[in-house]
Backbone bond lengths (Angstrom), bond angles and torsions (degrees), N, CA, C in turn:
res aa  C-N    CA-C-N  psi(-1)  N-CA   C-N-CA  omega(-1)  CA-C   N-CA-C  phi
1 M - - - 1.443 - - 1.520 110.31 -
2 E 1.313 113.82 51.22 1.463 119.92 -178.01 1.524 113.15 -60.99
3 H 1.327 117.95 -19.34 1.468 120.10 176.98 1.530 111.39 -61.76
4 F 1.321 117.15 -28.75 1.461 120.21 177.86 1.531 111.54 -68.05
5 T 1.322 117.73 -14.10 1.469 120.40 179.28 1.521 112.80 -88.37
6 Y 1.316 118.30 -10.16 1.457 120.98 -176.08 1.540 113.40 -51.75
7 P 1.330 119.37 -43.00 1.477 117.81 -179.81 1.539 113.38 -62.21
8 Y 1.324 117.06 -17.94 1.462 121.46 -176.16 1.520 113.67 -107.27
9 L 1.312 117.24 4.32 1.467 120.65 -174.16 1.519 113.82 -60.51
10 E 1.315 117.84 -32.90 1.466 119.43 -179.00 1.524 111.34 -57.19
11 R 1.317 116.58 -31.06 1.474 120.63 178.30 1.522 112.08 -64.32
12 F 1.328 115.78 -25.88 1.463 120.40 -176.84 1.520 112.92 -102.54
13 V 1.337 116.78 -37.48 1.461 119.71 -173.13 1.523 113.31 -120.61
14 G 1.318 116.94 4.48 1.463 120.83 177.81 1.507 112.74 59.64
15 N 1.324 115.77 -132.08 1.469 120.15 -176.52 1.540 113.09 -76.75
16 Q 1.313 117.06 5.40 1.470 121.85 177.13 1.544 111.78 -89.78
17 K 1.324 116.83 8.69 1.466 121.09 -175.40 1.531 111.97 -53.88
18 K 1.322 117.41 -48.94 1.461 121.22 -178.65 1.532 111.09 -59.95
19 D 1.323 116.16 -44.17 1.463 120.58 179.12 1.527 111.16 -63.61
20 C 1.307 116.00 -39.54 1.459 121.28 179.77 1.533 110.57 -64.15
21 I 1.311 116.39 -45.56 1.467 120.63 178.71 1.525 109.99 -64.17
22 R 1.324 117.15 -45.06 1.466 120.93 179.80 1.527 110.14 -58.43
23 Y 1.319 117.11 -46.58 1.464 120.86 -179.29 1.529 110.67 -63.99
24 H 1.315 116.71 -44.04 1.458 120.40 -178.89 1.526 110.98 -63.96
25 L 1.314 117.51 -45.53 1.464 120.10 178.01 1.530 110.92 -62.78
26 Y 1.321 116.30 -40.57 1.460 119.88 177.67 1.522 110.59 -58.56
27 R 1.326 116.70 -47.06 1.470 120.56 -177.72 1.524 111.44 -64.48
28 T 1.330 117.58 -37.26 1.464 118.67 -179.66 1.531 110.77 -69.49
29 F 1.324 117.37 -37.44 1.463 119.69 177.96 1.529 111.75 -76.65
30 D 1.303 117.02 -33.59 1.461 121.99 -177.87 1.526 111.71 -60.34
31 N 1.308 118.28 -32.71 1.459 121.94 -177.75 1.525 113.82 -80.54
32 L 1.320 117.66 -22.28 1.464 120.03 -175.44 1.531 113.76 -58.32
33 P 1.338 119.89 -49.87 1.469 118.89 -178.27 1.531 112.98 -62.52
34 Y 1.333 116.65 -38.18 1.465 119.73 -179.75 1.522 110.92 -63.11
35 R 1.314 116.10 -44.58 1.469 118.78 -178.64 1.527 111.25 -68.97
36 C 1.319 117.75 -33.34 1.472 119.95 174.72 1.524 110.21 -66.42
37 A 1.332 116.34 -39.85 1.465 120.44 177.59 1.527 110.24 -62.04
38 I 1.311 116.96 -44.61 1.463 120.86 178.37 1.525 109.79 -58.79
39 D 1.332 117.45 -44.03 1.459 120.60 -178.66 1.532 111.07 -62.02
40 E 1.324 116.81 -45.64 1.466 119.16 179.64 1.529 110.55 -63.74
41 F 1.318 116.60 -40.57 1.468 121.20 178.33 1.521 110.34 -60.62
42 E 1.316 116.66 -46.26 1.469 120.05 -179.92 1.528 111.42 -60.65
43 H 1.320 116.41 -44.86 1.464 119.17 179.03 1.530 110.60 -57.90
44 A 1.319 116.47 -43.21 1.469 120.76 -177.10 1.528 111.90 -68.77
45 I 1.322 118.14 -44.78 1.468 118.40 -176.35 1.527 112.01 -73.09
46 Y 1.324 117.46 -30.84 1.459 118.36 178.35 1.526 111.95 -80.63
47 K 1.313 116.29 -17.87 1.464 120.65 174.76 1.527 110.27 -78.38
48 N 1.340 116.09 -30.32 1.460 121.76 -178.72 1.526 108.92 -130.64
49 L 1.304 116.25 82.47 1.465 121.53 -177.14 1.527 113.05 -68.01
50 A 1.325 117.32 -15.40 1.462 121.03 -177.89 1.527 112.94 -82.35
51 M 1.328 118.16 -1.30 1.468 119.81 179.66 1.529 110.58 -58.77
52 S 1.312 115.06 140.30 1.470 119.33 175.47 1.532 108.62 -78.01
53 R 1.306 115.50 168.39 1.468 119.82 177.82 1.532 110.33 -60.72
54 K 1.346 116.24 -41.76 1.464 119.52 179.48 1.529 110.59 -63.98
55 Q 1.331 118.18 -41.57 1.462 121.08 177.60 1.531 110.74 -62.02
56 R 1.315 115.72 -38.97 1.471 119.15 177.80 1.528 111.00 -66.32
57 C 1.326 116.89 -37.21 1.471 120.42 176.57 1.525 110.60 -66.02
58 E 1.324 116.61 -41.54 1.465 120.27 177.19 1.530 110.54 -63.22
59 L 1.321 115.51 -42.30 1.462 120.07 178.18 1.531 110.24 -61.80
60 W 1.328 116.36 -46.38 1.463 119.53 -179.70 1.533 110.67 -61.15
61 A 1.330 116.99 -39.42 1.466 120.40 178.06 1.532 110.54 -63.58
62 D 1.331 117.03 -43.80 1.473 120.35 178.49 1.524 111.18 -61.68
63 I 1.305 116.75 -44.15 1.463 121.02 -179.21 1.530 110.17 -68.08
64 T 1.313 116.97 -38.87 1.467 120.85 177.21 1.525 109.96 -60.18
65 R 1.325 116.75 -44.90 1.473 120.45 178.60 1.531 111.00 -60.95
66 K 1.316 116.37 -36.03 1.462 121.30 -178.25 1.533 111.57 -69.31
67 Y 1.336 117.18 -47.73 1.462 120.77 -173.91 1.528 113.89 -94.11
68 M 1.331 116.20 -26.06 1.465 120.35 -175.52 1.526 110.18 -137.77
69 P 1.319 117.16 67.57 1.466 120.12 -174.99 1.524 114.02 -62.85
70 W 1.293 118.42 -12.63 1.456 122.35 179.88 1.536 112.48 -81.35
71 V 1.328 117.57 -10.77 1.463 121.16 -177.41 1.528 109.54 -80.07
72 A 1.337 115.51 128.48 1.468 120.65 177.24 1.532 109.04 -78.83
73 I 1.324 115.48 131.82 1.461 121.62 -178.96 1.514 108.43 -118.50
74 N 1.312 116.21 125.38 1.456 121.71 177.30 1.532 108.74 -84.02
75 P 1.344 118.12 116.09 1.470 120.51 -178.67 1.530 113.28 -57.69
76 D 1.338 117.00 -30.43 1.465 119.93 178.61 1.529 111.28 -65.12
77 D 1.319 116.59 -33.83 1.463 119.63 177.94 1.525 111.15 -64.83
78 I 1.324 115.92 -36.62 1.464 119.41 177.42 1.524 109.40 -68.75
79 K 1.336 115.95 -48.47 1.468 121.62 -178.81 1.534 111.43 -59.70
80 N 1.323 116.27 -38.37 1.461 120.44 -178.56 1.528 113.39 -85.03
81 G 1.318 116.17 -2.70 1.470 119.15 179.18 1.510 113.70 74.29
82 T 1.340 116.46 27.63 1.471 119.49 -178.26 1.526 112.76 -115.20
83 Y 1.340 117.19 2.98 1.461 119.76 177.00 1.517 107.62 -88.84
84 W 1.298 114.69 106.33 1.451 119.55 -166.23 1.522 109.89 -149.06
85 P 1.321 118.45 142.57 1.471 118.16 173.28 1.521 108.93 -66.66
86 N 1.285 116.34 131.11 1.469 121.29 -174.74 1.527 110.21 -86.15
87 Q 1.311 115.98 64.39 1.458 120.80 -177.56 1.520 109.00 -138.01
88 S 1.306 117.92 104.85 1.466 120.33 179.98 1.521 112.22 -66.73
89 H 1.317 117.29 -26.09 1.463 119.08 -177.33 1.528 113.01 -66.79
90 L 1.337 117.30 -12.66 1.467 119.21 174.34 1.527 110.39 -56.88
91 F 1.314 115.56 -26.41 1.457 120.55 -177.10 1.527 112.28 -111.33
92 T 1.316 116.89 -22.14 1.468 119.31 178.78 1.525 112.41 -93.83
93 H 1.324 117.40 -32.83 1.468 123.26 179.70 1.532 109.54 -142.22
94 P 1.328 117.39 69.35 1.467 119.06 -176.11 1.529 112.45 -62.59
95 F 1.318 114.56 153.76 1.470 124.42 177.03 1.526 111.94 63.13
96 Y 1.308 114.67 33.98 1.460 121.69 -177.46 1.528 111.71 -91.26
97 Y 1.321 117.23 -40.24 1.464 120.90 -172.84 1.517 113.98 -67.16
98 I 1.323 117.13 -35.59 1.462 119.09 -174.13 1.526 110.51 -61.71
99 E 1.324 117.52 -26.06 1.467 120.69 177.25 1.531 110.80 -58.75
100 Y 1.323 116.77 -35.36 1.462 120.52 178.14 1.528 111.03 -63.69
101 D 1.330 116.49 -42.58 1.466 119.35 -179.49 1.520 111.24 -67.08
102 V 1.318 116.66 -41.37 1.458 120.13 178.69 1.529 109.30 -62.77
103 A 1.324 116.95 -44.32 1.465 120.73 178.10 1.529 110.95 -64.42
104 Q 1.330 116.96 -35.83 1.462 120.24 -179.47 1.523 111.47 -62.66
105 M 1.312 117.27 -32.40 1.467 119.77 177.29 1.532 109.89 -61.37
106 S 1.326 117.10 -41.70 1.469 120.50 177.68 1.519 110.92 -67.37
107 V 1.314 116.81 -38.34 1.462 120.64 177.36 1.523 109.67 -59.48
108 F 1.326 117.13 -48.42 1.462 120.58 178.99 1.528 111.24 -61.03
109 E 1.315 115.70 -39.47 1.460 118.71 -178.86 1.531 111.03 -67.66
110 F 1.317 116.81 -41.94 1.471 119.70 175.36 1.528 110.27 -60.99
111 Y 1.326 116.61 -42.67 1.456 120.03 -178.83 1.523 110.85 -61.52
112 E 1.321 116.47 -47.88 1.465 119.61 -179.81 1.530 110.45 -61.22
113 S 1.301 116.37 -41.86 1.465 121.14 178.50 1.530 110.82 -63.24
114 S 1.320 116.46 -39.45 1.477 120.31 -177.66 1.524 112.10 -64.98
115 K 1.323 117.16 -25.86 1.463 119.98 178.97 1.523 111.21 -71.41
116 H 1.312 116.93 -23.02 1.465 121.54 -178.62 1.524 112.25 -97.55
117 N 1.331 116.17 -37.12 1.462 120.89 177.80 1.525 107.74 -153.80
118 F 1.332 114.62 90.31 1.456 120.92 -174.12 1.526 111.64 -56.79
119 Q 1.320 118.01 -47.94 1.460 121.09 -175.02 1.520 112.33 -63.95
120 T 1.316 116.76 -42.37 1.467 119.68 178.10 1.522 110.51 -63.10
121 S 1.317 116.36 -44.03 1.457 120.88 178.97 1.529 110.69 -62.28
122 W 1.317 116.55 -44.26 1.469 121.33 178.66 1.533 110.20 -61.90
123 N 1.310 117.32 -42.01 1.468 120.80 178.58 1.528 111.25 -64.33
124 D 1.334 116.57 -40.88 1.464 120.28 176.86 1.527 110.73 -62.12
125 Y 1.317 115.87 -43.41 1.463 120.56 178.60 1.531 110.96 -61.51
126 N 1.323 116.67 -45.81 1.465 120.16 179.39 1.525 111.79 -63.26
127 R 1.335 117.53 -39.33 1.458 121.00 178.02 1.528 109.84 -64.12
128 L 1.327 116.62 -42.15 1.459 120.51 177.25 1.529 110.33 -59.57
129 C 1.323 116.74 -47.95 1.467 120.73 -179.35 1.528 111.45 -63.16
130 H 1.310 116.08 -41.14 1.462 120.80 -179.87 1.530 111.19 -60.99
131 N 1.329 116.68 -36.38 1.465 121.51 -178.05 1.522 113.74 -90.05
132 G 1.323 117.01 -6.35 1.457 120.85 -179.23 1.523 111.70 -55.15
133 G 1.313 115.75 136.54 1.457 121.79 179.27 1.521 113.66 85.56
134 S 1.326 117.19 -11.66 1.465 119.76 -177.76 1.526 112.73 -104.09
135 K 1.332 116.28 -10.50 1.459 120.60 -176.60 1.521 109.30 -140.50
136 G 1.311 114.99 166.18 1.453 120.63 176.35 1.523 111.34 -74.18
137 Y 1.324 115.34 167.46 1.461 121.61 -175.64 1.525 112.62 -56.18
138 L 1.331 117.42 -49.81 1.466 120.06 -176.72 1.525 111.29 -65.15
139 E 1.325 117.05 -35.09 1.466 120.22 176.46 1.527 110.77 -67.14
140 L 1.324 116.06 -38.23 1.465 119.69 178.83 1.524 111.41 -66.50
141 L 1.320 116.73 -36.04 1.460 119.16 175.87 1.528 110.12 -58.55
142 K 1.313 116.38 -42.30 1.471 120.27 178.57 1.527 110.74 -63.77
143 E 1.331 117.54 -40.00 1.465 121.40 178.56 1.526 111.13 -58.97
144 G 1.327 115.89 -36.07 1.459 120.66 -179.37 1.513 113.98 -92.25
145 N 1.321 117.52 5.98 1.471 121.87 -175.68 1.528 111.30 55.12
146 L 1.314 115.28 44.32 1.455 122.29 -176.92 1.524 110.97 -110.55
147 S 1.308 115.98 154.60 1.464 122.45 177.38 1.521 109.89 -82.29
148 N 1.304 114.64 156.70 1.458 120.72 174.76 1.528 107.72 -82.80
149 P 1.335 118.31 114.00 1.473 119.50 -177.56 1.526 113.20 -66.75
150 F 1.339 117.59 -12.05 1.459 120.25 179.21 1.523 112.38 -87.37
151 S 1.313 117.77 -7.64 1.462 120.61 177.56 1.531 109.86 -78.02
152 D 1.303 114.87 150.06 1.468 120.61 -177.81 1.521 112.03 -51.52
153 D 1.309 115.25 132.75 1.462 125.20 174.00 1.528 115.47 67.97
154 N 1.329 118.97 -0.44 1.459 118.94 -177.58 1.529 113.30 -68.71
155 V 1.313 117.93 -34.46 1.472 119.10 177.82 1.524 109.04 -62.41
156 T 1.320 116.99 -43.62 1.468 120.75 177.91 1.522 110.49 -62.37
157 K 1.324 116.99 -46.59 1.469 121.20 -179.35 1.525 111.49 -61.43
158 I 1.322 116.28 -38.76 1.466 120.63 -178.33 1.530 110.83 -73.00
159 C 1.327 116.77 -43.64 1.466 120.64 -173.99 1.524 114.00 -79.54
160 K 1.305 117.66 -29.98 1.468 120.90 -173.56 1.530 113.34 -54.05
161 P 1.341 120.65 -51.47 1.469 118.18 -178.74 1.529 112.95 -66.40
162 I 1.314 117.00 -28.88 1.467 120.23 179.18 1.526 109.18 -71.51
163 L 1.318 116.60 -42.95 1.468 119.47 176.51 1.517 111.85 -64.08
164 E 1.325 116.65 -39.59 1.463 119.14 177.31 1.523 110.80 -61.04
165 E 1.313 116.03 -40.45 1.477 118.96 177.56 1.523 110.11 -63.81
166 F 1.327 116.00 -45.15 1.463 120.70 -179.84 1.526 110.56 -55.91
167 Y 1.331 116.57 -48.08 1.463 120.11 -178.38 1.522 112.72 -68.75
168 S 1.322 116.98 -21.66 1.463 119.36 -179.92 1.533 112.11 -84.82
169 L 1.317 117.67 -13.14 1.486 119.91 -177.92 1.513 111.51 -78.62
């Protein structure tokens, strides 16, 4: 929950606080599309186990274009069956990455809340941590006064103020 340290960053980075926050927010948002792409890829390959390696490379290229259109894709890598997400856990621990994105939504929500009332947000976070492992996910969201990221438009509602802050830095 490094976002809770933002008010104290000047103690560590001096007048670089704004740059530090901008970089940190960039990195947290930069990972979201990749992890969503991995999740969609996993769903597709486990739904159709008979896909060839080349078909999986084509699928990965299509999904990459969808979530990360800025990524350059070498057509020869697809043709040769070497265009592949470099993540062994896709096969050892499938459906692992999406948990990070779901958790990131709560992180963003805590951060936004902390800007308005730091102590309340900190107390909500501590209550969530205290109850962790004892309740289901949706119950834990309630403990932390957090929104369900699976509800319609909640990802947009959660991310919008964070993106606005990022663009204002």
